[in-house]
C-alpha positions in Angstrom: 5.9 -7.0 45.7 9.0 -9.3 45.4 6.6 -12.3 45.0 5.0 -10.7 41.9 8.4 -10.1 40.3 9.4 -13.8 41.0 6.1 -15.1 39.6 6.5 -12.8 36.5 10.0 -14.1 35.8 8.9 -17.7 36.2 5.9 -17.2 33.8 8.1 -15.5 31.3 10.7 -18.2 31.5 8.1 -20.9 31.1 6.6 -19.1 28.1 9.9 -18.8 26.3 10.6 -22.5 26.8 7.3 -23.4 25.3 7.9 -21.0 22.3 11.4 -22.3 21.6 10.4 -26.0 21.8 7.9 -25.7 19.0 9.1 -26.4 15.5 7.3 -25.5 12.2 5.7 -28.3 10.2 6.9 -29.4 6.8 4.2 -27.3 5.1 5.8 -24.2 6.5 9.1 -25.2 5.1 7.6 -24.6 1.6 7.9 -20.9 2.3 11.6 -21.3 1.6 10.7 -20.9 -2.1 9.9 -17.2 -1.5 13.1 -16.3 0.6 15.2 -13.8 -1.2 14.6 -10.7 -3.4 11.8 -10.6 -6.0 11.5 -7.8 -8.5 9.2 -7.0 -11.3 8.0 -4.2 -13.6 5.2 -3.6 -16.0 2.9 -1.0 -17.5 -0.5 0.0 -16.2 -2.8 0.9 -19.1 -4.8 4.1 -19.1 -8.2 3.9 -17.5 -10.6 5.8 -15.3 -7.9 6.2 -12.6 -5.6 8.2 -15.0 -3.1 7.9 -17.8 -1.4 4.8 -16.4 2.4 4.3 -16.9 5.3 2.2 -15.8 5.6 0.6 -12.4 8.2 -1.5 -10.6 8.5 -3.4 -7.3 11.1 -5.1 -5.2 10.1 -7.5 -2.4 12.6 -8.9 0.1 11.4 -12.0 2.0 13.3 -13.3 5.0 12.5 -15.8 7.9 11.5 -14.3 11.2 12.8 -15.9 14.4 11.5 -19.4 14.9 11.0 -20.0 11.1 7.2 -19.9 11.3 6.7 -16.7 9.3 8.4 -14.7 6.5 8.8 -11.0 6.9 8.3 -9.1 3.6 9.6 -5.6 2.8 8.2 -4.1 -0.4 9.3 -1.0 -2.3 6.9 0.1 -5.1 7.3 2.8 -7.7 4.2 3.9 -9.7 3.1 7.0 -11.6 2.5 9.9 -9.2 -1.3 10.0 -10.0 -1.5 6.3 -9.0 0.3 6.6 -5.7 3.9 7.3 -6.6 6.6 5.6 -4.5 5.6 3.5 -1.4 7.0 1.0 1.0 5.2 -1.6 3.0 5.9 -4.5 5.3 4.0 -7.8 5.4 4.1 -11.3 6.8 3.6 -14.6 5.1 2.6 -17.7 6.9 0.6 -21.0 6.6 -2.9 -21.5 7.8 -3.1 -25.2 8.8 -6.9 -25.0 9.2 -7.4 -23.8 5.6 -4.3 -25.6 4.3 -3.1 -22.5 2.4 -0.4 -19.8 2.5 -1.5 -16.3 3.3 0.1 -12.8 3.1 -0.8 -9.9 5.4 0.5 -6.5 4.5 0.6 -3.6 6.9 
């Protein structure tokens, strides 16, 4: 049993060394543009979904540990019939295979 614990500790230590030695590429640094608070507002026109109305949002972008991804917190206010108030979290990163930024919201 003690051997399992020792091996687990060694594997975790080795894994953390590998993770901390990696540095993001220059293309990931371009995400700096989005860091901070972004806000907007507008009007949704009437349509088949309802009468429409005003909406607003505030997104806060900040680097996650390691500076490979941005964590995005969003607060949105829409007319009640279109969803009302909501919050979400997302992650922005860089896909080196497709050479493009991506956003994943949860």
